[in-house]
NULO-300730 format. One record per atom (N, C-alpha, C): residue in three letters; z, y, x. Coordinates in steps of 0.001 Angstrom, whole numbers, plus 500000, padded with zeros to 6 digits. Atoms other than C-alpha are relative to their C-alpha. Last residue first. Example, Ala and Ser with C-alpha at 12.3 -4.5 7.8 and 13.67 -1.06 7.14 Angstrom:
% residues 2
SER499940498810499180 SER507140498940513670 SER500730501090499230 ALA500000498810500890 ALA507800495500512300 ALA500000501200500900 
END
This chain:
% residues 408
UNK498814500625499566 UNK517875513856518150 UNK500979501055500760 UNK499916500366498492 UNK515462516025516422 UNK501241499446500257 UNK499465499033499381 UNK515371515630512546 UNK500171499684501460 UNK500718498990499883 UNK513073513282510742 UNK500595501270500772 UNK500350499801498684 UNK514810509994510963 UNK499016501190500091 UNK501231500273499691 UNK514499509488507151 UNK499562500079501667 UNK500131501352500312 UNK518311509436506922 UNK498534499461499978 UNK499307500771499069 UNK518271512677508688 UNK499888498581499714 UNK500761500010498905 UNK515765514345506400 UNK500671499100501140 UNK501084500884500172 UNK517894513152503477 UNK499023500082501206 UNK499719501345499926 UNK520818514764505042 UNK498980499057499595 UNK499848500187498577 UNK518968517993505729 UNK500722498633500085 UNK501353500247499388 UNK517679517998502063 UNK500290499519501496 UNK500523501335500371 UNK521238517471500826 UNK498860499638500687 UNK499328501080499290 UNK522700520250502986 UNK499383498523499555 UNK498563500443500544 UNK520207522743501690 UNK500553498797500756 UNK499886501043500783 UNK516973523780503778 UNK501474499786499523 UNK498807500557499533 UNK516364527294504692 UNK500414498820499264 UNK499088499090500396 UNK512759527625503332 UNK501318499512500873 UNK500280498893501081 UNK509389526365503739 UNK501072500786499797 UNK500646498841499619 UNK509595524427507103 UNK499930501203498928 UNK499291499484498923 UNK512287521840506333 UNK499345501441500591 UNK498799499676500420 UNK510813521168502909 UNK500826501008501104 UNK500253498685500543 UNK507486520831504344 UNK501231500737499680 UNK500426499180498825 UNK508956517965506416 UNK499784501406499690 UNK498705499548499313 UNK510539516720503368 UNK499832500757501181 UNK499340498828500809 UNK507236516659501612 UNK501248500490500611 UNK500720498713499956 UNK505669514837504423 UNK500503501072499151 UNK499652499361498584 UNK508316512208504483 UNK499230501196500190 UNK498637499346499983 UNK508123511579500633 UNK500269500669501431 UNK500213498863500948 UNK504200510938500716 UNK501567500725500067 UNK500628498901499370 UNK504468508911503999 UNK500079501090499066 UNK501386499668500715 UNK506754506233502480 UNK499579501523500557 UNK501128500336499148 UNK509449505062504861 UNK498741500508499538 UNK499960499491498702 UNK512570506651503407 UNK498969499867500826 UNK500183498681500285 UNK511629505732499684 UNK500080500919501345 UNK501358499684500392 UNK510706501987500558 UNK500137501702499984 UNK501331500351498991 UNK513534501484502658 UNK498813500332499611 UNK500040499255498657 UNK516201503157500420 UNK498953499853500944 UNK500506500847498893 UNK515242501602497186 UNK500013500858501305 UNK500346501156500492 UNK516839502849493893 UNK499560498965501026 UNK498906500577500517 UNK518821505785495356 UNK499655498486499411 UNK499120500534498947 UNK516016506705497500 UNK501210499304499417 UNK500903501379499579 UNK513607507040494445 UNK500872499300501155 UNK500099501036501134 UNK515904509473492958 UNK499664498744500446 UNK498656500507500007 UNK516160511334496162 UNK500283499018498954 UNK499863500691498846 UNK512571511519496290 UNK501277499560500013 UNK500673501306500219 UNK512376512789492749 UNK500287499039501071 UNK499110500849501026 UNK514993515442493558 UNK499338498728499582 UNK498929500497499316 UNK512854516534496366 UNK501067499319499187 UNK500572501200499218 UNK509812516902494273 UNK501094499346500791 UNK500569501262500932 UNK511673518874491751 UNK499656498934500842 UNK498688500544500378 UNK512980521424494363 UNK499955498701499184 UNK499512500812498834 UNK509419521703495809 UNK501523499360499549 UNK498460500302500386 UNK508154522611492342 UNK500534499335501179 UNK499065498906499413 UNK504939524365493569 UNK501300499798499758 UNK499751498850500936 UNK502519522336491562 UNK500869500957500262 UNK501343499384500199 UNK501305520016494148 UNK500321501270499139 UNK500001499414498654 UNK505217519212495224 UNK498429500877499641 UNK499136498818500068 UNK505756518308491495 UNK499580500835501197 UNK500248499219501097 UNK502786515958491541 UNK500715501223499980 UNK501402499648499519 UNK503613514332494849 UNK499594501206498923 UNK499648499124498867 UNK507194513840493690 UNK498853500907500529 UNK499420498731500716 UNK505912512426490406 UNK500409500998501135 UNK501308499413500467 UNK503763509960492623 UNK500570501064499231 UNK500776499176499187 UNK507002509321494479 UNK498785500624499754 UNK499183498891499774 UNK508968508326491424 UNK499341500951501064 UNK500108499099501222 UNK506285505937490311 UNK500699501406500273 UNK501552499337499928 UNK506066504422493652 UNK499942500975499104 UNK500072498955498867 UNK509840503795493326 UNK498738500609500230 UNK499336498861500487 UNK509542502011489938 UNK500219501045501091 UNK500803499331501013 UNK506637499925491124 UNK500807501236499563 UNK501125499374499179 UNK508523498734494253 UNK499417501011499019 UNK499550498771499234 UNK511656498223492176 UNK498689500577500606 UNK499330500216498916 UNK509844495770489627 UNK500399501199500871 UNK501099500519498849 UNK509343497325486390 UNK500577499626501303 UNK500106501187500014 UNK511989497625483586 UNK498972499418500985 UNK498716500660499253 UNK513000501163484716 UNK499955498412499789 UNK500317501070499202 UNK509535502435484195 UNK501028499217500432 UNK498514500844499300 UNK509981504587481244 UNK499514498750500817 UNK500226501282499943 UNK506754507034480883 UNK501487499479500389 UNK499429500802501326 UNK507723510229479354 UNK499719498527500087 UNK498496499740500333 UNK507751512232482756 UNK500449499268498738 UNK499059500722499203 UNK504662510569484100 UNK501396500210499458 UNK499964501551500312 UNK502061511500481476 UNK501180499365500471 UNK500003500178501527 UNK502816515221481515 UNK500232498580499588 UNK498730499736500392 UNK503356515177485266 UNK500244499651498428 UNK499173501163499216 UNK500071513504486094 UNK501422500402499413 UNK500241501066501089 UNK498368516097483568 UNK500709498763500636 UNK499443499453501302 UNK499836518994485615 UNK499974498755499111 UNK498589500315499898 UNK498951517213488960 UNK500668500297498609 UNK499488499471501261 UNK495196517168488169 UNK501523499777499833 UNK499452498663499896 UNK493642517076491506 UNK500417500660498770 UNK501022499169500454 UNK491660513921490863 UNK500449501237499718 UNK501090500089499061 UNK494008511660492895 UNK498925501092499643 UNK499439499296499000 UNK496919512975490729 UNK498849500010501294 UNK500104498453500407 UNK494928512156487572 UNK500621500765501422 UNK501331499683500075 UNK494360508531488980 UNK499900501522499781 UNK500340500009498607 UNK498106508077490053 UNK498495500511500003 UNK499428498963499213 UNK498989508843486473 UNK499482500355501387 UNK500714498952500769 UNK496377506441484949 UNK500550501304500709 UNK501409499830499356 UNK497707503884487437 UNK499302501128499455 UNK499464499294498759 UNK501387504425486068 UNK498527500027500893 UNK499615498570500115 UNK499975503912482590 UNK500016500663501254 UNK501298499213500164 UNK498180500652483635 UNK500346501426499836 UNK500616500004498601 UNK501566499453485200 UNK498701500814499694 UNK499391498938499134 UNK503358500171481903 UNK499508500170501471 UNK500139498764500527 UNK500784498362479540 UNK500633501100500970 UNK499869499661501645 UNK500790495392481543 UNK499757501270499724 UNK500956499522500832 UNK500580493954485241 UNK500481500089498619 UNK499397498922500753 UNK503526493656487429 UNK499100500451499004 UNK500840498800500292 UNK501225491665489685 UNK500576501118499236 UNK499475498987499562 UNK503303488953491277 UNK499392501395499858 UNK500395499927498775 UNK501020486290490008 UNK500399501104500812 UNK500866501195499486 UNK502169487006486631 UNK499236500202501340 UNK500087499960498412 UNK504612489752486407 UNK499259498714500641 UNK499677501469499345 UNK504737490744482874 UNK499843500105501627 UNK499895499885498641 UNK504789494052480773 UNK500330498669500600 UNK498611499698499172 UNK503868492961477415 UNK499855500218501377 UNK499014499446500768 UNK500729492701475050 UNK501462500239500547 UNK498905500605499501 UNK498358490808477241 UNK501375500130499274 UNK500018501307500229 UNK495529491649474929 UNK501178499220500652 UNK499819500214501409 UNK496641495152475145 UNK499926498646499478 UNK498409499694500175 UNK496963495072478909 UNK500330499852498575 UNK499323501393499615 UNK493357493607478867 UNK501566500156499995 UNK500464501179500845 UNK491902496659477095 UNK500817498596500149 UNK499428499773501100 UNK493877498955479337 UNK499889499069498968 UNK498743500341499716 UNK492482497519482406 UNK500941500005498741 UNK500124501250500090 UNK489036498104480914 UNK501186499289500420 UNK500107500418501254 UNK490032501699480369 UNK499855498350499706 UNK498675500111500759 UNK491253502101483718 UNK500086499712498521 UNK499396501196499400 UNK487856501029484995 UNK501325499914499452 UNK500391501255500541 UNK486190503389482674 UNK500604498869500378 UNK499528500099501424 UNK488353506354483647 UNK499434498782499303 UNK498541500123500141 UNK487842505681487377 UNK500425499827498384 UNK499797501501499701 UNK484062505334486857 UNK501596499744499830 UNK500602500904500928 UNK483697508556485069 UNK500297498619500328 UNK499285500149501248 UNK486145510373487309 UNK499438499175499159 UNK500912500408501045 UNK484355509538490651 UNK500741499866498707 UNK500212498847500825 UNK486134511690493288 UNK499013499546498773 UNK501504499612499731 UNK485990508887495787 UNK499681501069499034 UNK499927499480498503 UNK489824508644495543 UNK498585500404500464 UNK499247498546500109 UNK489475508288491807 UNK500053500673501373 UNK500944499164500566 UNK487112505363492194 UNK500350501333500028 UNK501109499795498927 UNK489576503545494462 UNK498928501342499444 UNK499364499113499072 UNK492298504120491816 UNK498880500228501173 UNK499688498756500413 UNK489948502628489172 UNK500733500999500909 UNK501322499517499744 UNK489000499665491334 UNK500198501401499300 UNK500164499503498377 UNK492762498961492005 UNK498589500559499909 UNK498673498929499676 UNK493561499136488106 UNK499484500416501501 UNK500448498756500734 UNK490285496989487195 UNK500733501194500334 UNK501057499723499282 UNK491138494195489686 UNK499516501318499487 UNK499672499319498712 UNK494708494428488356 UNK498702500337500633 UNK499431498811500400 UNK493447493515484672 UNK500331500918501427 UNK501066499127500063 UNK491443490682486139 UNK500552501378499607 UNK500748499728498811 UNK494555489091487702 UNK498662500809499718 UNK499352499148499237 UNK496735489839484543 UNK499144500256501403 UNK500113498561500425 UNK494426488362482203 UNK500408500973500928 UNK501561499649499863 UNK494294485109484181 UNK499698501432499524 UNK500490499939498558 UNK497952484818484577 UNK498703500677500162 UNK499479498782499443 UNK498589485711480879 UNK499708500344501488 UNK498534499634499858 UNK496364482934479792 UNK500589501237500508 UNK499226499712498655 UNK492798482992478803 UNK501422500398499847 UNK498596500774499681 UNK491947481403475470 UNK500563500062501296 UNK499143499681501157 UNK489264484009474423 UNK501298499194500021 UNK500561500774501044 UNK487708484183477950 UNK501133500079498849 UNK499883499111501236 UNK488821487069480172 UNK499526499151498779 UNK498697499252499983 UNK489707485127483581 UNK500164500762498610 UNK498938500837499983 UNK486727482510483291 UNK501458500950499623 UNK500184501080500677 UNK483762484628482147 UNK501212498978500060 UNK499566499626501395 UNK485395487647483662 UNK499702498837499176 UNK498821500884500269 UNK485417486299487465 UNK500197500208498312 UNK500465501296499713 UNK481995487849488161 UNK500958499005499454 UNK501158500583500964 UNK482732490923486267 UNK499675498708500362 UNK499400500128501453 UNK486258491441487947 UNK498697499544499006 UNK499070501212500024 UNK484887490608491502 UNK500527499828498354 UNK500969501227499818 UNK481790493041491131 UNK500994498596499788 UNK500858500042501151 UNK484166496006489835 UNK499085498572499993 UNK499199500247501274 UNK486774495274492295 UNK499065499935498811 UNK499349501306499736 UNK484358495242495289 UNK500588499451498633 UNK501076500886500210 UNK482403498163493977 UNK500265498489500089 UNK500236499723501293 UNK485666500409493790 UNK498803499009499733 UNK498887500518500744 UNK486651499159497222 UNK499847500060498526 UNK500218501337499845 UNK483228499905498601 UNK501056499304499400 UNK501102500566500537 UNK483176503425497312 UNK500055498508499939 UNK499823499962501283 UNK486682503995498537 UNK498925499491498996 UNK501105500472500727 UNK486148502859502039 UNK500239500005498657 UNK500678498883500332 UNK488891504775503545 UNK498665499898499424 UNK500818499697498846 UNK490529501942505578 UNK499067501133499756 UNK499156499524498985 UNK493455501827503126 UNK499296500356501401 UNK499390498694499994 UNK491190501760500406 UNK500749500564501039 UNK501103499158500012 UNK489348498705501687 UNK500428501631499613 UNK500211499702498387 UNK492725497081502094 UNK498811500889500380 UNK498770499138499385 UNK493631497586498480 UNK499743500270501428 UNK500145498706500361 UNK490305496085497551 UNK500997501073500527 UNK501102499531499164 UNK490912493058499734 UNK499501501426499581 UNK499442499752498620 UNK494223492654497989 UNK498898500662501056 UNK499314498748500112 UNK492410492823494621 UNK500862500495501328 UNK500909498996500078 UNK490039490150495788 UNK500644501424499869 UNK500263499685498765 UNK492989488030496694 UNK498817500917500254 UNK498920499402499164 UNK494486488155493275 UNK499532500380501402 UNK499791498859500504 UNK491129487450491625 UNK501132500771500700 UNK500889499098499300 UNK490729484488493950 UNK500150501467499465 UNK499489499717498572 UNK494054483094492752 UNK498885500924500898 UNK498936498918499943 UNK493025483713489225 UNK500588500232501377 UNK500521498616500208 UNK489780481875489758 UNK500940501081500012 UNK499247499495501311 UNK491158478843491255 UNK499531501359499928 UNK500784499959501299 UNK488973476619493368 UNK500690500551498909 UNK499176500565501117 UNK491508475872496011 UNK499249499875498617 UNK499915501258499854 UNK488991476229498805 UNK500867499126498891 UNK501232500818500439 UNK487902479501497458 UNK500140498466500275 UNK500132500039501549 UNK491635480511497556 UNK498757499445499627 UNK499249500996500605 UNK491766479604501269 UNK500039499832498452 UNK500447501312499725 UNK488989481553502157 UNK500803498808499353 UNK501022500415500981 UNK490217484492500231 UNK499356498709500369 UNK499444500365501323 UNK493491484469502016 UNK498880499777499026 UNK499579501389499784 UNK491606484561505321 UNK500767499499498744 UNK501172500858499883 UNK489786487534504133 UNK500455498618500189 UNK500378500160501345 UNK493085489408502837 UNK498835498870500166 UNK499088500740500914 UNK494867488861506102 UNK499431499608498597 UNK499973501498499495 UNK491913490078508151 UNK500898499132499146 UNK501174500646500708 UNK491660493093505716 UNK499904498601500438 UNK499793500532501460 UNK495506493729506273 UNK498476499404499561 UNK498967501253500035 UNK495045493860510037 UNK500077499452498514 UNK500833501045499393 UNK492052496346509645 UNK500545498791499952 UNK501019500468500765 UNK494013498504507022 UNK499237498903500694 UNK500688500896499100 UNK497259498868508994 UNK498816499395499277 UNK501255499423499721 UNK498306501914507063 UNK499322499161500897 UNK499763499204498623 UNK501942500923506910 UNK498654500331500476 UNK498847499083500097 UNK501872499805503145 UNK500122500917501303 UNK500563498722500481 UNK498590498189503835 UNK501023501165499776 UNK500653499126498921 UNK500433495703506123 UNK499227501325499472 UNK499058499489499118 UNK502440494678503197 UNK499470500890501144 UNK499419499052500732 UNK499728493983500804 UNK501085500818500846 UNK500921498954500209 UNK497864492021503310 UNK500314501352499435 UNK500231499314498817 UNK500605490012504258 UNK499098501276499994 UNK498655499121499767 UNK501584489303500777 UNK499766500730501295 UNK499980498849500798 UNK497907488106500179 UNK501229500952500269 UNK500929499029499441 UNK498149485987503365 UNK499899501156499162 UNK499439499296498620 UNK501243484315502020 UNK499169500961500526 UNK499130499053500611 UNK499615483689498497 UNK500724500766501134 UNK500803498735500374 UNK496577482136500389 UNK500936501034499394 UNK500527499082498809 UNK498981479863502466 UNK499200501273499446 UNK498898499312499344 UNK500806478618499339 UNK499665500847501147 UNK499720499003500975 UNK497368477795497656 UNK501278500814500453 UNK501005498930499701 UNK496267476086500878 UNK500289501132498799 UNK499592499318498782 UNK499475473828500696 UNK499075501377500112 UNK498788499314500406 UNK498735472930496967 UNK500572500824501246 UNK500427498864500951 UNK495087471946497995 UNK501423500918499640 UNK500664498927499142 UNK496468470063500973 UNK499509501257499036 UNK499248499161499461 UNK498703468225498696 UNK499611500990500839 UNK499390499224500919 UNK495994466977496500 UNK501096500951500727 UNK500193500109501266 UNK494056465587499558 UNK500672501036499047 UNK501325500476500564 UNK495316465960502891 UNK500263500007498536 UNK500129500690501233 UNK498426467630504628 UNK498479499501499744 UNK499151501030499941 UNK499424468852508201 UNK499709498826498661 UNK500448500950499024 UNK496888471349508779 UNK500608498686499829 UNK501179500293500278 UNK497773473186505487 UNK499243498940500948 UNK499979500819501104 UNK501409472896506189 UNK498612499471499614 UNK499867501405499577 UNK500839474293509656 UNK500158499158498880 UNK500900500545499274 UNK499390477310508079 UNK500139498700500542 UNK501015500332500875 UNK502034477732505593 UNK498838499380500718 UNK499383501034500570 UNK504733477670508341 UNK498808499341498908 UNK500066501123499167 UNK503033480089510577 UNK500213498574499269 UNK501525500148499883 UNK502549482518507675 UNK499769498867500922 UNK500508500604501207 UNK506103481902506655 UNK498534499857500257 UNK499864501710500041 UNK507371482457510142 UNK499307499544498906 UNK500662500533499040 UNK505814486076510163 UNK500012498516500184 UNK501249500252500299 UNK507143486666506504 UNK499125499580501398 UNK500518501271500402 UNK510600486099507020 UNK498494499777500098 UNK498928501070499316 UNK512364489031508844 UNK499309498625499704 UNK500471500161498485 UNK509401491289507861 UNK500887499049500568 UNK501379500531499891 UNK510157490617504317 UNK499449499922501374 UNK499884501445500301 UNK514016490973504605 UNK498485499334500222 UNK499491500700498753 UNK513575494326506237 UNK499969498533499847 UNK501078500174498983 UNK511285495442503472 UNK500504499228501249 UNK498972500309498882 UNK513790494884500634 UNK499037499546501210 UNK500040499065498991 UNK511503496785498237 UNK501120499804501129 UNK498596499344500268 UNK512495494616495150 UNK500178501125501317 UNK500114499337501079 UNK508722493513494906 UNK501396500826499704 UNK501035498729499805 UNK508686492772498584 UNK499807500621498655 UNK499329498899499138 UNK511940490718498294 UNK499056501175500130 UNK498951499240500780 UNK510487488914495323 UNK500700501004500825 UNK500695499171500974 UNK507323487962497290 UNK501147500789499165 UNK500397498888499284 UNK509642486560499967 UNK499157500902499179 UNK498893499120499669 UNK511524484484497391 UNK499523501114500725 UNK499565499154500997 UNK508361483062495913 UNK501092501027500197 UNK501195498980500231 UNK506999482082499283 UNK500323500835498612 UNK499998499120499054 UNK510454480360499853 UNK498809501191499909 UNK498689499133500402 UNK510484478519496737 UNK500153501073500981 UNK500369499278501094 UNK506917477199497465 UNK501159500759499397 UNK500866499065499584 UNK507932475986500931 UNK499604500885498777 UNK499199498937499393 UNK510833474072499378 UNK499211501069500517 UNK499157499513501099 UNK508518472260496980 UNK500814501109500617 UNK500719498905500573 UNK505918471827499934 UNK500878500538498664 UNK499421500114501233 UNK508276470086502130 UNK499380501096499004 UNK499299499027500525 UNK505853469837505089 UNK500645499529498549 UNK500287500028501380 UNK505062466803507297 UNK500771501146499288 UNK499208500698500827 UNK505618468009510750 UNK499527499886498580 UNK499989499284501295 UNK502471469324512622 UNK500871499031499122 UNK499582500934501101 UNK502603468144516335 UNK500253500915498697 UNK498398500111500041 UNK500792470753518498 UNK500039499132498842 UNK499323499434498896 UNK497053470769519683 UNK501607499851500251 UNK499184500854499106 UNK496198468261517155 UNK500567500539501081 UNK499449501213500640 UNK493452470527515669 UNK500694498926500923 UNK500267501052499430 UNK492624473702517549 UNK500748498731499511 UNK501691500266499944 UNK492470476841515701 UNK499694498796500675 UNK500416500878501199 UNK496377476728514841 UNK498436499768499824 UNK499629501376500146 UNK497312477461518285 UNK499439499322498929 UNK501159500879499652 UNK495408480818518301 UNK500207498325500040 UNK499416501268499286 UNK498167482596516500 UNK498900499056500290 UNK500876500319499082 UNK496297485911515369 UNK500413498698500944 UNK501414500091500586 UNK497935486264512041 UNK498948499538500962 UNK500134501203500754 UNK501418485498513546 UNK498709499723499302 UNK499930501104499099 UNK501014487850516489 UNK499965498584499122 UNK501365500273499338 UNK499730490530514211 UNK500163498787500826 UNK501008500625500750 UNK502802490009511886 UNK498630499852500617 UNK499475501448500360 UNK505294490330514821 UNK498976499469498810 UNK500424500847498847 UNK503310493408516316 UNK500334498499499486 UNK501377500433499985 UNK503457495071512858 UNK499745499005501188 UNK500764500751501214 UNK506990495347512054 UNK498725499395500322 UNK501222499237500489 UNK508590496171515345 UNK499500499150498878 UNK501154500565499671 UNK512141494738515949 UNK498783500798499355 UNK500968499353500458 UNK515549496078516131 UNK498765499412500366 UNK500794499313498938 UNK518300493714516474 UNK498866500649499406 UNK499142499346498817 UNK521248492458514316 UNK499193500616501067 UNK498971500908499361 UNK519123490018512143 UNK500767500474501211 UNK500176501482500551 UNK516460492652511476 UNK500816499130500712 UNK498933500773499197 UNK516871496492512073 UNK500103498624499338 UNK498602500252500904 UNK513732497774510787 UNK500974499274500988 UNK498946500883499408 UNK510986499689512774 UNK500948499703498918 UNK498455499882500119 UNK508006501200511106 UNK500718499060500634 UNK499318500750500753 UNK504584500730512617 UNK501414500277499847 UNK500913500712500851 UNK504596503580512787 UNK499124499057500747 UNK500270501338499488 UNK507585505089514395 UNK499085499179499305 UNK499045500884500182 UNK506944508471513080 UNK499852498644500606 UNK498662499388499405 UNK505089511724513709 UNK501069499020499635 UNK499113500316501123 UNK502196510698511178 UNK501317500608500515 UNK499990499024500979 UNK499833512216513649 UNK501021499869498919 UNK499704498773499436 UNK501002509921516362 UNK499726501360499137 UNK498517499804500136 UNK501303506946514197 UNK500309501369500642 UNK499387499431501408 UNK497585507171513286 UNK501534500341500188 UNK499681501014501109 UNK496825507054516958 UNK500336500527498674 UNK498714500314499928 UNK494756509618518807 UNK500511498949498995 UNK499737501052498954 UNK491223510013519720 UNK501521499910500067 UNK499290499493498584 UNK490942513450517962 UNK500259498974500967 UNK500791498745499394 UNK488154512459515622 UNK500645500397501155 UNK501105500454499177 UNK489724508961514998 UNK499283501186500611 UNK499472500800498790 UNK493126510389514259 UNK498702499581500639 UNK499420499160499032 UNK491593513088511879 UNK500363499210501335 UNK501246499248499464 UNK489762510387509944 UNK500249500750501036 UNK500576500971499039 UNK493093508405509807 UNK498747500552500510 UNK499126499871498786 UNK494913511603508300 UNK499232499019501039 UNK500509498706499289 UNK491870511779505683 UNK500847499950501270 UNK501321500331499589 UNK492471507964504732 UNK499676501211500775 UNK500052500815498843 UNK496249508347504506 UNK498640499969500606 UNK500941501180500171 UNK495951511146501901 UNK499888499265501278 UNK499374501332500188 UNK499147513093502206 UNK499149498949499957 UNK500975501084499813 UNK498133516394503753 UNK500695498691499758 UNK499514501111499430 UNK499903519453502226 UNK499063498754500303 UNK500530500974500521 UNK498063522760501999 UNK500522498632500538 UNK500308499509501390 UNK499740525915502970 UNK499483498894499057 UNK498879500607500977 UNK501256524109506097 UNK499899500546498529 UNK498973499089500217 UNK499443526338508648 UNK501030499576498915 UNK499302499817498772 UNK497360523376509862 UNK501246500991499921 UNK499233501141499682 UNK496457522282506409 UNK500752500271501256 UNK498912499962500856 UNK495423525784505199 UNK501012498683500324 UNK499068498970499823 UNK493245526125508258 UNK501260499988499157 UNK499099500266498703 UNK491631522822507831 UNK500958501016500384 UNK499406501035500348 UNK490427523900504269 UNK500902499373501153 UNK498847499664500657 UNK489408527207505379 UNK501031498900499550 UNK498773499862499169 UNK487166525607507966 UNK501283500404499265 UNK499234498829500195 UNK484694524533505133 UNK501283500206500858 UNK500778498846499470 UNK482023522085506130 UNK500886501408500101 UNK499617498844500794 UNK484038518857506005 UNK499362501286500363 UNK500797499765501170 UNK482666515678507278 UNK500372501074498990 UNK499536500634501187 UNK485438514653509475 UNK499287500223498866 UNK499758501395499590 UNK483667515373512873 UNK500442499256498696 UNK501137500836499943 UNK482350518500511259 UNK500065498741500284 UNK500483500074501220 UNK485710519843510488 UNK498725499318499740 UNK499200501200500574 UNK486904519075513921 UNK499512499777498598 UNK500471501226499337 UNK484007521245515330 UNK500830498753499414 UNK501221500262500553 UNK484678524230512965 UNK499581498567500627 UNK499790500600501296 UNK488427524094513739 UNK498532499566499542 UNK499846498924500997 UNK487574524477517448 UNK500067499390498669 UNK500956500287501162 UNK488330521686519933 UNK500161501147498987 UNK500834498739499797 UNK489992522430523403 UNK498824499838498936 UNK501302500792499622 UNK491455518818523180 UNK499002501304500130 UNK500008500844498535 UNK494966520282523501 UNK498520499512500404 UNK500098499040499085 UNK494064522684520774 UNK500122499497501277 UNK501206499431499967 UNK493064519821518349 UNK500029501081501171 UNK501055500771499503 UNK496273518036519348 UNK498497500610500137 UNK499670500109498570 UNK498549520917518621 UNK498986499155500717 UNK500458498766499350 UNK496653521748515277 UNK500360499858501611 UNK501559499910499983 UNK496975518148514053 UNK499560501069500883 UNK500340501003498945 UNK500726517979514951 UNK498505500082500234 UNK499547499437498766 UNK501234521106512919 UNK499710499096501137 UNK500840499043499732 UNK499313519807509930 UNK500232500610501392 UNK501231500572499446 UNK501111516461510109 UNK499160501091500187 UNK500875500530501043 UNK504396518413509784 UNK498703499559500500 UNK501324499304500182 UNK506838518711512653 UNK499152499486498913 UNK500166499140501132 UNK510294517672511695 UNK498538500589499989 UNK500345500637501360 UNK510261514556513829 UNK499996501009498753 UNK499205499592501032 UNK510209516394517119 UNK499522499494498534 UNK498970500930500330 UNK508652514102519625 UNK500853500377498911 UNK500456500791500986 UNK505553516348519616 UNK501021498843499562 UNK499664501460499440 UNK507415518990521662 UNK499739499080498706 UNK499650501134501221 UNK505672522161521055 UNK500223498821500515 
END
């Protein structure tokens, strides 16, 4: 078996590494906390798709291989940026661990133009929400450095504004890194953003950074911790964010905490908490009354419905996810949300045995946002299974080629 073959499913890669390690299925199941080897056997033979990033991460740790190795892709993803190919994650890691900012006065810090910097922060967030990932990568490392420099170069009210911009930039870094399964690095970005938000003393900004921290805990597999964090943060901030005269920004930040907590609870298998949390978010969405994008959250009734669908899928109820998802209109949502909804529907269709329908959803997602659809692990794994399950049609082969899943 050539592990450089991009068509190999995660299950096939898993079996290859396990056998190379001389490990039995029983031993591997024990290492990842599973007692039933039939579960692993179905994954290795392709009968059961493996889409959960946290389970894949657990297998990688047990087998002492990288997450990228099991995913079978250039992970961190590569983007062609400014005419040359660059690695996504190393550039962000370098910006987040730039030691020169730790020593005051080491390098000259020019006086920042905070108005221009605010415009750039907003533009890069817009690129993320429109799924223009290459552009985000091209600008985010420099933006992390520039906002950090602005904090060090200012004082008084200006420094408070600079810290707000730096917090928002670290929040974006955490969200972006989570997309690529880089939970540990995302956690570092979220924690730094939280420190900055506390200095600003803005409850809505704190809520936004707590939400990002919750996302990163999900990415590292700590579902219970993520659910508890979001619940505690939402409860603590509720006297400010949910008061009778709260504005749309405050309501949105509180609502998103409940949504992330609900999804985390579902991943932990806790249906009651998941439904309770989604219900809290629904209450706030009703108060808000519209689909909005305060604090780059896309919070409102539609995003709440999208999370309800994701919760059903996580709780192994793909039929219910499809019933809810097929009648939901997401065309007015940011592109990132629109495409994620299509991929959730693809996952649900695949889980019900509708491979053709799943491929159709992925192709629809690709038409809206090629970078996101081609890079997302759910779509890629479905296409790998499509290449194995039957003689693939031309459209499936073309899609696999665009995802770089076919052998060179």
